[in-house]
C-alpha positions as CSV (number, residue, x, y, z in Angstrom):
1,M,-19.5,54.2,106.4
2,P,-15.7,54.0,106.1
3,L,-13.7,51.9,108.5
4,E,-12.2,53.7,111.5
5,P,-9.0,52.9,113.4
6,P,-7.9,50.4,114.3
7,D,-10.0,48.4,111.7
8,Q,-8.7,50.7,109.0
9,Q,-5.1,49.8,109.8
10,Y,-5.9,46.1,109.8
11,W,-7.7,46.4,106.5
12,Q,-4.7,48.4,105.0
13,A,-2.3,45.8,106.3
14,A,-4.4,43.0,104.7
15,V,-4.4,44.8,101.4
16,G,-0.6,45.1,101.5
17,Y,-0.3,41.4,102.3
18,V,-2.5,40.5,99.4
19,E,-0.4,42.6,97.1
20,L,2.7,40.7,98.3
21,G,0.9,37.4,97.8
22,M,0.9,36.7,101.6
23,F,-2.7,35.5,101.8
24,Q,-2.7,33.8,105.2
25,E,-1.1,36.9,106.7
26,A,-3.8,39.0,105.0
27,N,-6.5,36.8,106.4
28,D,-5.0,37.1,109.9
29,Q,-5.2,40.9,109.6
30,L,-8.9,40.7,108.5
31,E,-9.6,38.5,111.5
32,N,-8.5,41.4,113.8
33,I,-11.3,43.6,112.4
34,D,-14.2,44.1,114.7
35,P,-16.8,41.4,113.8
36,F,-19.4,44.1,113.3
37,N,-17.3,45.6,110.5
38,R,-16.2,42.4,108.8
39,A,-19.2,42.5,106.5
40,A,-18.2,45.9,105.1
41,P,-17.8,45.7,101.3
42,E,-14.2,46.8,101.4
43,V,-13.4,44.0,103.8
44,L,-15.3,41.4,101.8
45,A,-13.5,42.5,98.6
46,V,-10.2,41.8,100.3
47,R,-11.6,38.5,101.5
48,I,-12.3,37.5,97.9
49,A,-8.6,38.1,97.0
50,V,-7.5,36.2,100.1
51,Y,-9.7,33.2,99.4
52,H,-8.6,33.3,95.7
53,G,-5.0,33.2,96.8
54,L,-5.6,30.4,99.3
55,K,-7.6,28.5,96.7
56,K,-10.6,28.3,99.1
57,W,-13.2,28.3,96.3
58,E,-16.3,27.6,98.4
59,L,-15.5,30.5,100.8
60,M,-14.7,32.8,97.8
61,Q,-18.0,31.7,96.3
62,E,-19.9,32.6,99.4
63,V,-18.4,36.1,99.8
64,A,-18.7,36.9,96.1
65,K,-22.3,35.8,96.1
66,R,-22.9,38.1,99.1
67,L,-21.2,41.1,97.3
68,A,-23.0,40.4,94.0
69,E,-26.3,40.6,95.9
70,F,-25.3,43.6,97.9
71,Q,-23.8,45.5,94.9
72,P,-25.5,44.1,91.8
73,H,-24.3,46.8,89.5
74,D,-20.6,46.0,90.2
75,I,-20.0,43.2,87.7
76,Q,-16.7,42.3,89.3
77,W,-18.5,40.4,92.1
78,T,-20.5,38.4,89.6
79,I,-17.3,37.6,87.7
80,S,-15.6,36.5,90.9
81,L,-18.7,34.4,91.8
82,A,-18.5,32.6,88.4
83,Y,-14.7,32.1,88.8
84,A,-15.1,30.5,92.3
85,T,-18.1,28.5,91.1
86,R,-16.1,27.1,88.3
87,R,-13.5,25.8,90.7
88,A,-15.9,24.7,93.4
89,E,-18.6,23.2,91.1
90,S,-18.2,23.2,87.4
91,I,-17.7,25.3,84.2
92,E,-21.3,24.7,83.4
93,A,-22.5,26.3,86.7
94,A,-20.1,29.2,86.2
95,K,-21.4,29.7,82.7
96,E,-24.9,29.9,83.9
97,I,-24.0,32.7,86.3
98,L,-22.4,34.7,83.5
99,M,-25.3,34.0,81.1
100,Q,-27.6,35.6,83.6
101,A,-25.1,38.5,84.1
102,L,-25.0,39.0,80.3
103,Q,-28.7,39.8,80.3
104,R,-28.1,42.6,82.8
105,H,-24.7,43.7,81.5
106,P,-24.7,43.0,77.7
107,D,-21.8,45.4,77.1
108,E,-19.5,44.2,79.8
109,A,-16.3,43.0,78.1
110,M,-15.2,40.7,80.9
111,V,-18.5,38.8,80.9
112,H,-18.0,38.1,77.2
113,F,-14.3,37.3,77.7
114,N,-15.1,34.8,80.4
115,L,-17.9,33.2,78.5
116,G,-15.5,32.9,75.6
117,C,-13.1,31.1,77.8
118,Y,-15.8,28.8,79.1
119,A,-17.0,28.0,75.6
120,S,-13.5,27.2,74.6
121,Q,-13.1,24.8,77.5
122,L,-16.4,23.2,76.7
123,G,-15.4,22.7,73.0
124,D,-17.8,25.2,71.5
125,L,-15.2,27.2,69.6
126,T,-17.7,29.0,67.4
127,L,-19.4,30.5,70.5
128,A,-16.0,31.1,72.0
129,K,-14.9,33.2,69.0
130,A,-18.2,35.1,69.0
131,H,-17.9,36.1,72.7
132,L,-14.2,37.0,72.3
133,K,-14.9,39.2,69.3
134,R,-17.5,41.0,71.3
135,A,-15.1,41.4,74.2
136,F,-12.4,42.8,71.9
137,V,-14.8,45.4,70.4
138,I,-15.9,46.6,73.9
139,E,-12.4,46.5,75.4
140,P,-9.4,46.1,73.0
141,K,-7.1,45.2,76.0
142,C,-8.9,41.8,76.1
143,R,-6.9,40.8,73.0
144,L,-3.7,40.8,75.1
145,M,-5.4,38.9,77.8
146,A,-6.5,36.3,75.3
147,L,-2.9,35.6,74.3
148,D,-2.0,34.3,77.8
149,D,-5.2,32.7,79.0
150,P,-4.8,28.9,79.2
151,D,-8.6,28.5,78.9
152,L,-8.3,29.5,75.3
153,E,-5.8,26.8,74.4
154,P,-8.4,24.7,72.5
155,L,-9.1,27.8,70.4
156,W,-5.4,28.5,69.8
157,A,-5.0,24.9,68.7
158,E,-7.8,25.3,66.1
159,L,-6.4,28.6,64.9
160,G,-3.0,27.0,64.5
161,T,-4.5,24.5,62.1
162,L,-6.1,27.1,59.9
163,G,-3.0,28.4,58.2
164,P,0.5,27.3,57.1
165,E,2.9,26.3,59.8
166,V,5.6,28.7,60.7
């Protein structure tokens, strides 16, 4: 059931604040929403963005877990859960979340991409390459993302040693 006024306006304001990078203001708008409606998926989705922006990893983790359970076919919530878990706990814990997701979503590029990033950070560059190659086949735009993702620096360093220096 869609949000109705005034909750709809509070939600829209929160979305706008998130887009501007004003996360505390976005959170304040979400707090104005009727408590009964705060568990609506669209409200929780904005909460994830707010907690990400405020670097409140444990809170982001809780909300992402709730959404992943509520909407298991929407892989974004599981990816958000892994992202928050990495920051709240460890890369290994985040990797486990995505390995489980990989069984349910074997052709999801972002699962492979993130597993490639985690493998790179953990020093398993062969596995990192395998996951990234799969991500690139599924979604070629992942190649551009790989150029800027600092998690892949260990892989870049290895690739830089493979050929003549420029």
